[in-house]
SEVEX-517612 format. One record per residue: x, y, z negated of N, C-alpha, C, O in turn. Coordinates in Angstrom, 3 decimals. Each point is the difference from the previous one (the first is absolute). Layout:
<recs>
        n.u        n.v        n.w       ca.u       ca.v       ca.w        c.u        c.v        c.w        o.u        o.v        o.w
          X          Y          Z          X          Y          Z          X          Y          Z          X          Y          Z
...
</recs>
This chain:
<recs>
        n.u        n.v        n.w       ca.u       ca.v       ca.w        c.u        c.v        c.w        o.u        o.v        o.w
    154.825    -22.128     59.595      0.045     -1.451     -0.075     -0.693     -0.518     -1.242     -0.234     -1.198     -0.159
     -0.093      2.156     -0.737     -0.681     -0.450     -1.195     -1.397     -0.520      0.328     -0.563     -0.802     -0.744
     -0.001      1.277      1.889     -1.391     -0.426      0.358     -0.031     -1.321      0.737     -1.090     -0.513      0.254
      2.238     -0.074      0.109      0.031     -1.242      0.770     -0.665     -1.148     -0.718     -0.769     -0.725      0.631
      1.016      0.510     -1.922     -0.692     -1.123     -0.676     -1.517      0.171     -0.014     -0.744     -0.978      0.082
      0.288      2.242     -0.187     -1.449      0.254     -0.030     -0.642     -0.357      1.333     -1.070     -0.606      0.047
      1.756      0.999      1.058     -0.529     -0.281      1.335     -0.026     -1.491      0.259     -0.962     -0.522      0.562
      2.009     -0.161     -0.968      0.069     -1.453      0.209     -1.093     -0.698     -0.774     -0.604     -0.959      0.481
      0.344      1.462     -1.730     -1.073     -0.616     -0.806     -1.359      0.204      0.630     -0.850     -0.890     -0.043
      0.635      2.088      0.642     -1.291      0.280      0.639     -0.233     -0.902      1.209     -1.106     -0.493      0.223
      2.185      0.285      0.563     -0.135     -0.864      1.171     -0.318     -1.436     -0.408     -0.786     -0.680      0.660
      1.400      0.224     -1.752     -0.243     -1.361     -0.464     -1.447     -0.180     -0.444     -0.624     -1.027      0.270
      0.100      2.042     -0.956     -1.420     -0.064     -0.440     -0.925     -0.047      1.198     -0.971     -0.757      0.003
      1.261      1.566      1.029     -0.840      0.029      1.195      0.011     -1.342      0.718     -1.036     -0.457      0.481
      2.220     -0.186     -0.406      0.108     -1.296      0.680     -0.796     -1.053     -0.746     -0.725     -0.795      0.597
      0.876      0.803     -1.934     -0.740     -0.979     -0.794     -1.511      0.201      0.122     -0.757     -0.968      0.076
      0.331      2.210     -0.057     -1.441      0.279      0.142     -0.515     -0.472      1.343     -1.110     -0.524      0.087
      1.889      0.700      0.952     -0.419     -0.455      1.324     -0.109     -1.496      0.082     -0.879     -0.518      0.689
      1.753     -0.194     -1.376     -0.065     -1.462      0.021     -1.233     -0.512     -0.720     -0.587     -1.001      0.411
      0.188      1.676     -1.482     -1.152     -0.461     -0.778     -1.336      0.307      0.672     -0.986     -0.686     -0.271
      0.926      1.695      1.139     -1.277      0.388      0.645     -0.393     -1.008      1.070      0.811     -0.299      0.876
     -2.052     -0.242     -0.919     -0.507     -0.961      0.991     -0.559      0.715      1.204     -0.038      1.230      0.030
     -0.391     -1.969      0.951     -0.596      0.606      1.197     -1.297      0.711     -0.364     -0.782     -0.510     -0.803
      0.556      1.634      1.363     -1.197      0.801     -0.270     -1.180     -0.471      0.798      0.045     -0.982      0.741
     -1.104      1.732     -0.929     -1.243     -0.331      0.730      0.214      0.214      1.480      0.636      0.975      0.401
     -1.143     -1.847      0.394      0.108      0.136      1.445      1.261     -0.588      0.547      0.158     -0.044      1.220
      0.787     -0.428     -2.076      1.221     -0.595      0.499     -0.214     -1.468      0.313     -0.957     -0.611     -0.475
      1.842      0.051      1.268     -0.143     -1.385      0.441      0.290     -0.979     -1.101     -0.419     -1.155      0.075
      1.131      1.586     -1.104      0.351     -0.900     -1.073     -1.168     -0.261     -0.914     -1.154      0.204      0.378
      1.447     -0.651     -1.570     -1.031     -0.279     -0.983      0.269     -1.318     -0.656      0.893     -0.749      0.398
     -1.671      0.475     -1.404      0.215     -1.233     -0.737     -0.413     -1.197      0.850     -0.807      0.154      0.917
      1.342     -1.345     -1.200     -0.408     -1.214      0.759     -1.491     -0.269     -0.130     -0.630     -0.478      0.944
      0.047      0.787     -2.134     -1.446     -0.239     -0.170     -0.807      0.879      0.924     -0.985     -0.444      0.590
      1.409      1.720     -0.459     -0.722      0.917      0.888      0.105     -0.459      1.439     -0.978      0.041      0.746
      2.207     -0.493     -0.341      0.162     -0.475      1.368     -0.854     -1.233      0.257     -0.590     -0.133      1.072
      0.519     -0.787     -2.065     -0.854     -1.182      0.169     -1.459      0.396      0.133     -0.745     -0.608      0.768
      0.327      1.642     -1.525     -1.392      0.454      0.077     -0.316      0.527      1.376     -1.078     -0.250      0.539
      2.030      0.991      0.039     -0.216      0.553      1.346     -0.117     -1.130      1.011     -0.853      0.053      0.886
      1.705     -1.085     -1.005     -0.049     -1.119      0.928     -1.310     -0.773     -0.158     -0.587     -0.435      0.991
      0.121      0.259     -2.247     -1.257     -0.717     -0.209     -1.160      0.738      0.626     -0.876     -0.610      0.612
      0.868      1.939     -0.767     -1.082      0.784      0.602      0.006     -0.134      1.501     -1.062     -0.068      0.619
      2.242      0.029     -0.016      0.082     -0.154      1.448     -0.505     -1.347      0.453     -0.709     -0.103      1.001
      1.076     -0.942     -1.747     -0.475     -1.335      0.362     -1.510     -0.094     -0.112     -0.643     -0.627      0.842
      0.053      1.256     -1.894     -1.454     -0.045     -0.173     -0.699      0.715      1.142     -1.044     -0.457      0.467
      1.603      1.574     -0.009     -0.612      0.734      1.107      0.008     -0.835      1.267     -0.986     -0.036      0.736
      2.125     -0.647     -0.478      0.076     -0.839      1.193     -0.988     -1.157     -0.082     -0.604     -0.369      1.008
      0.430     -0.215     -2.216     -0.953     -1.110     -0.153     -1.416      0.462      0.238     -0.817     -0.715      0.581
      0.529      1.953     -1.048     -1.354      0.526      0.205     -0.276      0.227      1.470     -1.129     -0.193      0.450
      2.129      0.596      0.308     -0.194      0.239      1.427     -0.161     -1.307      0.755     -0.820     -0.095      0.913
      1.607     -0.925     -1.289     -0.033     -1.257      0.726     -1.224     -0.857     -0.333     -0.380     -0.849      0.807
     -0.253      1.048     -1.977     -1.126     -0.859     -0.417     -1.227      0.272      0.876     -0.425      1.151      0.102
     -0.161     -2.181      0.535     -1.176      0.224      0.865     -1.220      0.406     -0.817     -0.151     -0.404     -1.153
     -0.703      1.194      1.753     -1.220      0.453     -0.662     -1.009     -1.141     -0.088     -0.173     -0.765      0.949
     -0.481      0.662     -2.086     -0.988     -1.045     -0.222     -1.385      0.494      0.409     -0.338      1.167     -0.198
     -0.464     -2.077      0.777     -1.359      0.352      0.408     -0.891      0.125     -1.223      0.126     -0.771     -0.951
     -1.026      1.745      0.979     -0.929      0.183     -1.122     -1.160     -0.975      0.087     -0.778     -0.105     -0.948
      0.637     -0.617      2.064     -1.071     -0.991      0.156      0.537     -1.359     -0.433      0.970     -0.506      0.564
     -1.611     -0.074     -1.570      0.453     -1.300     -0.480     -0.329     -1.082      1.024     -1.090      0.006      0.572
      2.012     -0.930     -0.334     -0.250     -1.024      1.040     -1.174     -0.902     -0.342     -0.611     -0.571      0.903
      0.265      0.421     -2.228     -1.090     -0.912     -0.342     -1.377      0.587      0.272     -1.000     -0.716     -0.067
      0.932      2.018      0.377     -1.287      0.623      0.296     -0.366     -0.262      1.456      0.741      0.379      0.907
     -1.889     -1.032     -0.682     -0.451     -0.315      1.352     -0.931      1.099      0.475     -1.078      0.194     -0.563
      1.495      0.535      1.610     -0.803      1.103      0.507     -0.950     -0.444      1.108     -0.733      0.828      0.541
      0.727     -2.112     -0.191     -0.892     -0.480      1.060     -1.441     -0.028     -0.506     -0.216     -0.234     -1.190
     -0.779      0.464      2.054     -1.398     -0.041     -0.435     -0.399     -1.399     -0.433      0.536     -0.979      0.520
     -1.477      0.859     -1.472     -0.420     -1.332     -0.451     -0.703     -0.757      1.119     -0.646      0.619      0.845
      0.759     -1.942     -0.823     -0.652     -0.772      1.061     -1.519      0.085     -0.105     -0.557      0.097     -1.093
     -0.094     -0.135      2.236     -1.464      0.059      0.024     -0.580     -1.288     -0.581      0.558     -1.077      0.205
     -1.674      1.180     -0.929     -0.587     -1.210     -0.584     -0.482     -0.962      1.083     -0.467      0.431      1.054
      0.581     -1.738     -1.315     -0.443     -0.998      0.952     -1.530     -0.002      0.070     -0.675      0.016     -1.029
      0.140     -0.036      2.239     -1.443      0.037      0.198     -0.509     -1.412      0.247      0.452     -0.676      0.924
     -1.386      0.234     -1.746     -0.623     -1.309      0.136     -1.510      0.147     -0.127     -0.490      0.911     -0.669
     -0.239     -1.809      1.312     -1.450     -0.004     -0.133     -0.379     -0.312     -1.449      0.716     -0.716     -0.699
     -1.841      1.258      0.264     -0.433     -0.138     -1.389     -1.431     -0.521     -0.029     -0.844      0.463      0.768
      0.563     -1.428     -1.652     -1.346     -0.503     -0.252     -0.384      0.311     -1.442      0.819     -0.117     -0.911
     -2.060      0.509      0.719     -0.481      0.361     -1.332     -1.439     -0.475     -0.165     -0.820      0.159      0.904
      0.515     -0.748     -2.072     -1.363     -0.404     -0.348     -0.490      0.870     -1.146      0.662      0.110     -1.033
     -1.819      0.505      1.217     -0.583      0.880     -1.021     -1.305     -0.629     -0.475     -0.948     -0.081      0.781
      0.866     -0.363     -2.022     -1.252     -0.576     -0.504     -1.051      1.078     -0.254      0.327      1.159     -0.256
     -1.603     -1.567      0.334     -1.110      0.926     -0.234     -0.861     -0.532     -1.139     -0.135     -1.212     -0.166
     -0.444      2.110     -0.614     -0.873     -0.446     -1.096     -1.305     -0.578      0.540     -0.349      0.205      1.163
     -0.365     -0.929     -2.021     -1.284     -0.587      0.394     -0.959      1.094      0.445     -0.150      1.020     -0.673
     -0.499     -1.244      1.818     -0.938      0.948      0.590      0.638      1.363      0.280     -0.700      0.984      0.236
      2.018     -0.937     -0.265      0.681      1.269      0.251      0.346      0.175      1.461      0.430     -0.938      0.671
     -0.625      2.157     -0.186      0.345      0.302      1.390      1.180      0.969      0.094      0.398      0.385      1.100
      0.163      0.011     -2.244      1.164      0.893     -0.023      1.071     -0.607     -0.892     -0.329     -0.698     -0.959
      1.583      0.940      1.245      1.064     -0.545     -0.852     -0.027      0.634     -1.382     -0.251      1.198     -0.132
      0.509     -2.000     -0.899      0.066      0.537     -1.354      1.394      0.586     -0.242      0.793      0.135      0.932
     -0.501      0.212     -2.198      1.288      0.638     -0.308      1.181     -0.892      0.379      1.006      0.479      0.523
     -1.136     -1.780     -0.793      1.084     -0.916      0.354      0.167     -0.079      1.521      1.124     -0.048      0.500
     -2.232      0.036      0.226      0.085     -0.040      1.454      0.604      1.268      0.576      0.784     -0.056      0.948
     -1.143      1.194     -1.516      0.578      1.267      0.478      1.503      0.054     -0.272      0.760      0.556      0.793
     -0.342     -1.129     -1.904      1.438     -0.040     -0.297      0.754     -0.836      1.051      1.107      0.351      0.407
     -1.724     -1.457      0.022      0.614     -0.818      1.042      0.100      0.783      1.320      1.011     -0.071      0.697
     -2.054      0.803     -0.374      0.013      0.787      1.232      1.036      1.121     -0.084      0.658      0.312      0.993
     -0.513      0.280     -2.148      1.026      1.039     -0.167      1.401     -0.581      0.202      0.866      0.635      0.602
     -0.657     -1.845     -1.112      1.297     -0.637      0.203      0.271     -0.296      1.462      1.146      0.051      0.448
     -2.200     -0.360      0.299      0.162     -0.281      1.427      0.521      1.225      0.746      0.750     -0.137      0.966
     -1.135      1.315     -1.399      0.402      1.231      0.680      1.504      0.230     -0.060      0.546      0.734      0.824
      0.126     -1.348     -1.784      1.446      0.181     -0.138      0.804     -0.961      0.869      1.225      0.110      0.063
     -1.885     -1.043      0.604      0.713     -0.965      0.829      0.604      0.686      1.235     -0.658      0.835      0.621
      1.913     -1.181     -0.256      0.622      0.623      1.178     -0.799     -0.181      1.283     -0.030      0.899      0.840
     -0.628     -2.065     -0.675     -0.749     -0.233      1.234     -1.199      0.936      0.096     -0.399      0.371      1.104
     -0.175      0.012     -2.223     -1.108      0.956      0.008      0.516      1.387      0.376     -0.603      0.693      0.820
      1.711     -0.298     -1.418      0.574      1.313      0.305      0.488      0.078      1.442      0.055      1.084      0.581
      0.302     -2.238      0.002      0.476     -0.020      1.385     -1.137      0.081      1.011      0.254      0.164      1.193
     -1.498     -0.275     -1.643     -1.137      0.129      0.910     -0.582     -1.306      0.471     -0.658     -0.035      1.040
      0.878     -1.055     -1.775     -0.536     -1.297      0.417     -1.523     -0.045     -0.013     -0.658      0.695     -0.775
      0.120     -1.531      1.654     -1.454     -0.184      0.085     -0.504     -0.726     -1.245      0.644     -0.918     -0.506
     -1.823      1.354      0.018     -0.600     -0.575     -1.205     -1.281     -0.730      0.389     -0.882      0.578      0.634
      0.784     -1.848     -1.014     -1.213     -0.783      0.224     -0.563     -0.402     -1.359      0.723     -0.507     -0.858
     -2.036      0.740      0.671     -0.660     -0.315     -1.268     -1.118     -0.998      0.267     -0.918      0.276      0.772
      1.000     -1.438     -1.413     -1.044     -1.010      0.104     -0.823     -0.001     -1.289      0.556     -0.126     -1.091
     -1.871      0.265      1.214     -0.863     -0.044     -1.162     -0.584     -1.387     -0.198     -0.376     -0.659      0.970
      0.295      0.204     -2.224     -0.507     -1.339     -0.340     -1.020      0.103     -1.135     -0.038      0.980     -0.744
     -0.782     -2.021      0.640     -0.974     -0.082     -1.087     -0.041     -1.433     -0.528      0.593     -0.910      0.581
     -1.308      0.729     -1.696     -0.262     -1.368     -0.452     -1.251     -0.506      0.721     -0.507      0.655      0.910
      0.023     -1.804     -1.317     -1.122     -0.614      0.732     -1.373      0.331     -0.591     -1.015     -0.486      0.498
      0.972      1.295     -1.536     -1.289      0.335     -0.591     -0.727      0.999      0.896      0.555      1.045      0.341
     -1.780     -1.355      0.039     -0.761      0.842      0.912     -0.035     -0.598      1.393      0.633     -1.021      0.271
     -1.377      1.667      0.604     -0.117     -0.480      1.378      1.246      0.346      0.793      0.822      0.815     -0.418
     -0.704     -1.452      1.568      1.155      0.279      0.849      0.042      1.472      0.411      1.064      0.619      0.000
     -2.208     -0.069      0.344     -0.057      1.396      0.431      0.384      0.939     -1.137      0.716      0.979      0.209
     -1.199     -1.284     -1.418      0.332      0.848     -1.155      1.493     -0.062     -0.307      0.629      1.018     -0.288
     -0.081     -2.210      0.353      1.425     -0.138     -0.288      0.863      0.653      1.067      1.049      0.567     -0.306
     -1.482     -0.644      1.544      0.745      0.661      1.067     -0.003      1.516     -0.200      1.023      0.663      0.175
     -2.192     -0.124     -0.545     -0.091      1.442     -0.244      0.854      0.409     -1.208      0.656      1.041      0.015
     -0.677     -1.884     -1.067      0.792      0.316     -1.183      1.493     -0.006      0.308      0.744      0.847     -0.495
     -0.311     -1.795      1.305      1.428     -0.052      0.342      0.415      1.201      0.835      1.120      0.495     -0.130
     -2.025     -0.024      0.989      0.318      1.191      0.799      0.104      1.235     -0.890      0.901      0.821      0.176
     -1.818     -0.691     -1.126      0.070      1.157     -0.897      1.312      0.017     -0.776      0.592      1.059     -0.211
     -0.149     -2.220     -0.205      1.257     -0.062     -0.744      1.191      0.398      0.876      0.870      0.756     -0.434
     -0.837     -1.257      1.642      1.098      0.354      0.907     -0.020      1.488      0.335      1.049      0.642      0.052
     -2.238     -0.097      0.174     -0.107      1.426      0.324      0.384      0.867     -1.193      0.565      1.079      0.175
     -0.870     -1.544     -1.396      0.398      0.754     -1.187      1.520      0.054     -0.127      0.567      1.031     -0.360
      0.081     -2.148      0.659      1.468     -0.006     -0.027      0.568      0.927      1.075      0.978      0.710     -0.235
     -1.596     -0.722      1.407      0.448      0.910      1.064     -0.149      1.456     -0.436      0.910      0.804      0.201
     -2.044     -0.464     -0.792     -0.233      1.378     -0.439      1.037      0.427     -1.033      0.466      1.139      0.011
     -0.112     -2.055     -0.897      0.997      0.353     -1.011      1.357      0.268      0.650      0.674      0.967     -0.353
     -0.271     -1.813      1.296      1.270      0.218      0.675     -0.020      1.301      0.812      0.999      0.717      0.063
     -2.143     -0.425      0.554     -0.127      1.264      0.731      0.168      1.189     -0.930      0.629      0.993      0.366
     -1.189     -1.089     -1.574      0.116      1.104     -0.960      1.444      0.230     -0.432      0.344      1.065     -0.512
      0.497     -2.081      0.726      1.414      0.101     -0.349      0.869      0.367      1.193      1.226      0.014     -0.106
     -1.852      0.282      1.241      0.758      0.490      1.144      0.203     -0.973      1.140      0.684      0.341      0.964
     -1.252     -1.549     -1.028      0.130     -0.957      1.106     -1.060      0.334      1.053     -1.187      0.079     -0.316
      1.613      0.115      1.560     -0.935      0.366      1.066     -0.985     -1.138      0.264      0.383     -1.170      0.015
     -1.645      1.518      0.192     -1.030     -1.010      0.281      0.334     -0.796      1.253     -0.328     -1.183      0.090
      0.985      1.829      0.887      0.338     -0.698      1.246      0.968     -1.159     -0.221      0.129     -0.869      0.862
      0.540      0.846     -1.987      0.930     -1.097     -0.305     -0.684     -1.186     -0.670      0.608     -1.060     -0.145
     -1.855      1.223     -0.262     -0.650     -1.000     -0.838     -1.103     -0.721      0.768     -0.842      0.631      0.638
      0.858     -1.944     -0.709     -1.052     -0.838      0.580     -0.707     -0.742     -1.125      0.650     -0.572     -0.875
     -1.993      0.579      0.896     -0.810     -0.666     -1.016     -0.680     -1.216      0.619     -0.596      0.101      1.072
      0.682     -1.252     -1.744     -0.635     -1.236      0.456     -0.784     -0.590     -1.169      0.566     -0.266     -1.061
     -1.870      0.061      1.255     -0.844     -0.599     -1.036     -0.144     -1.496      0.267     -0.364     -0.410      1.103
      0.652     -0.401     -2.123     -0.061     -1.453      0.151     -1.019     -0.652     -0.930     -0.228     -1.206      0.087
     -0.377      1.973     -0.962     -1.013     -0.572     -0.890      0.560     -1.125     -0.852      1.077      0.127     -0.583
     -1.826     -1.246      0.514      0.406     -1.151     -0.813      0.710     -1.072      0.822      0.230     -1.106     -0.490
      0.123      1.429      1.756      0.492     -1.024      0.927      1.395     -0.506     -0.327      0.353     -1.106      0.410
      0.459      1.880     -1.140      1.390     -0.407     -0.250      0.317      0.060     -1.500      0.770      0.860     -0.428
     -1.347     -1.751     -0.369      0.297     -0.018     -1.441      1.416     -0.513     -0.266      0.551     -0.781      0.775
      0.016      1.235     -1.876      1.309     -0.502     -0.421     -0.129     -0.845     -1.271      0.995     -0.520     -0.504
     -2.205      0.386     -0.004     -0.261     -0.810     -1.197     -1.429     -0.531      0.090     -0.823      0.596      0.694
      0.507     -1.690     -1.370     -1.365     -0.537      0.032     -0.991      0.963     -0.666      0.292      0.573     -1.050
     -1.455     -0.405      1.666     -1.060      0.790     -0.625     -0.802     -0.827     -1.000     -0.685      0.535     -0.871
      0.790     -1.862      1.022     -0.692     -0.903     -0.919      0.932     -1.110     -0.423      0.936     -0.355      0.716
     -1.205     -0.192     -1.895      0.764     -1.124     -0.511     -0.494     -1.298      0.640     -1.011     -0.009      0.703
      1.725     -1.075     -0.950     -0.363     -1.284      0.608     -1.357     -0.503     -0.464     -0.647     -0.756      0.725
      0.202      1.146     -1.896     -1.316     -0.438     -0.468     -1.125      0.883      0.528     -1.159     -0.193     -0.370
      1.481      1.156      1.225     -1.014      0.867      0.587     -0.266      1.267     -0.780     -0.739      0.865      0.471
      1.323     -0.727     -1.656     -0.226      1.211     -0.795      0.845      1.159      0.537      0.947     -0.187      0.764
     -1.329      1.376     -1.193      0.674      1.210      0.468      1.443      0.046     -0.513      0.286     -0.458     -1.107
      0.602      1.005      1.905      1.411      0.163     -0.384      0.325      1.498     -0.013      0.412      0.543      1.025
     -0.591      0.133     -2.168      0.221      1.459     -0.050      1.423      0.401      0.370      0.207      1.007      0.677
      0.769     -1.787     -1.117      1.389      0.348      0.315      0.268     -0.097      1.506      0.687      0.845      0.573
     -1.234     -1.879      0.053      0.184     -0.134      1.440     -0.674      1.123      0.761      0.568      0.539      0.950
     -1.788     -0.179     -1.365     -0.699      1.084      0.692      0.748      1.324     -0.169      0.050      0.811      0.924
      0.538     -0.594     -2.124      0.750      1.243     -0.233      1.201      0.100      0.935      0.332      1.086      0.473
      0.317     -2.213     -0.208      1.143      0.011      0.920     -0.442      0.266      1.438      0.758      0.571      0.785
     -1.958     -0.974     -0.439     -0.487      0.185      1.370     -0.479      1.426      0.262     -0.038      0.431      1.153
     -0.319      0.289     -2.173     -0.401      1.403      0.181      1.279      0.839      0.114      0.628      0.334     -1.005
     -0.265     -0.009      2.215      1.301      0.629      0.209      0.062      0.682      1.356     -0.856     -0.201      0.862
      1.894      1.014     -0.699      0.410      0.437      1.336      1.462     -0.408      0.159      0.785      0.055     -0.947
     -0.443     -0.459      2.143      1.380     -0.326      0.336      0.505      1.022      0.995     -0.687      0.342      0.963
      1.879      0.137     -1.203      0.574      1.080      0.817      1.340     -0.454      0.542      0.829     -0.549     -0.725
     -0.630      0.787      2.003      1.312     -0.238      0.613      0.446      1.276      0.699     -0.770      0.642      0.715
      2.038     -0.289     -0.941      0.619      1.123      0.713      1.088     -0.585      0.880      0.976     -0.564     -0.495
     -1.149      0.702      1.819      0.940     -0.577      0.963      1.172      0.930      0.272     -0.089      1.213     -0.189
      1.185     -1.807      0.636      1.173      0.788      0.381     -0.337      0.821      1.244     -0.490     -0.566      0.977
      0.731      1.863     -0.977     -0.306      0.808      1.186      0.914     -0.352      1.159      1.157     -0.374     -0.194
     -1.690      0.498      1.396      0.789     -0.226      1.208      0.408      1.337      0.576     -0.512      1.043     -0.405
      1.449     -1.074      1.364      0.503      1.235      0.589     -1.092      0.689      0.792     -0.888     -0.636      0.568
      0.981      1.963     -0.548     -0.959      0.781      0.768     -0.804      0.920     -0.898     -0.201     -0.305     -1.175
     -0.266      1.433      1.711     -0.742      0.964     -0.816     -1.398     -0.484     -0.338     -0.622     -0.743      0.759
      0.147      1.178     -1.904     -1.347     -0.325     -0.448     -0.860      1.250      0.071      0.478      1.072     -0.370
     -1.733     -1.154      0.832     -0.839      1.201      0.085     -0.150      0.709     -1.339     -0.243      1.207     -0.031
      0.385     -1.941     -1.091     -0.159      0.629     -1.308      1.272      0.687     -0.469      0.023      0.615     -1.066
      1.035     -0.719      1.861      1.224      0.685     -0.359      1.124     -0.909     -0.453      1.131      0.466     -0.136
     -1.390     -1.747     -0.105      1.030     -0.931     -0.443      0.320     -0.989      1.091     -0.567      0.082      1.090
      1.471     -1.024     -1.354      0.310     -1.029      1.003     -1.222     -0.841      0.332     -0.871     -0.192     -0.848
      0.802     -0.307      2.068     -1.131     -0.830      0.409     -0.001     -1.296     -0.780      1.060     -0.602     -0.170
     -2.224      0.138     -0.319     -0.042     -1.218     -0.807      0.095     -1.259      0.826     -0.290     -0.007      1.196
      0.703     -1.058     -1.857      0.005     -1.310      0.647     -1.423     -0.534      0.077     -0.805      0.234     -0.901
      0.499     -0.945      1.966     -1.356     -0.512      0.200     -0.130     -1.341     -0.671      0.518     -1.003      0.492
     -1.219      0.979     -1.630     -0.213     -1.241     -0.717     -1.262      0.117     -0.824     -0.162      0.967     -0.744
     -0.721     -1.912      0.858     -1.234      0.033     -0.788     -0.289     -1.366     -0.611     -1.138     -0.292     -0.368
      2.161     -0.536      0.261     -0.182     -1.326     -0.566     -0.228      0.115     -1.498      0.791      0.633     -0.700
     -1.836     -1.221      0.212     -0.320      0.107     -1.415      0.931     -0.890     -0.806      0.227     -1.155      0.361
      0.328      1.702     -1.479      0.898     -0.799     -0.830     -0.814     -0.927     -0.920     -1.184      0.233     -0.244
      1.833     -1.266     -0.251     -0.589     -0.863     -1.021     -1.233     -0.723      0.505     -0.150     -0.270      1.191
     -0.719     -0.033     -2.126     -1.254     -0.675      0.351      0.162     -1.483     -0.003      1.113     -0.526     -0.004
     -2.277     -0.173      0.007      0.026     -1.453      0.043     -0.927     -0.506      1.083     -0.118     -1.209      0.196
</recs>
């Protein structure tokens, strides 16, 4: 019986130790903070599952093709130097700009009217106006416009846009310079195939401008 107090003391120590020991790893217990962390993780997982997937294509990006440029007939006047039968640098720049017009790229018919001032005989002026119109045609051909699309009309001095002489009868150099020109019109193409490979041109040969 002398060992009874020792045994009782040992049991008391064991009970106290068991009360102080918390739940181990893998047990359902744990601190309130740990339990809250587990619940938060579960809520985050559910939110991730419920959230719809976002499209990688932004709604402001328009994937539709750009609209085709509007096609309109174009008129162009190219001045020529005195006694010149070919366009100068400024005239060639105007012709180059014409090539960028949508109606030209669409295959519209090209009509070129040649003009002259009144200096010289009617026959000489008619020939000079034809040379100018043909020079413009050759330049456009060199840039890829089919000859079958181009019509040349020589008008000589018949359709001036400025006086060749002043009211006192003296020469008007500025007026004559304006009359030395070619006028070009590119018409809107009509439906149907063209022998040159583009749309068939509209039939029009009315000369623009003039007095």
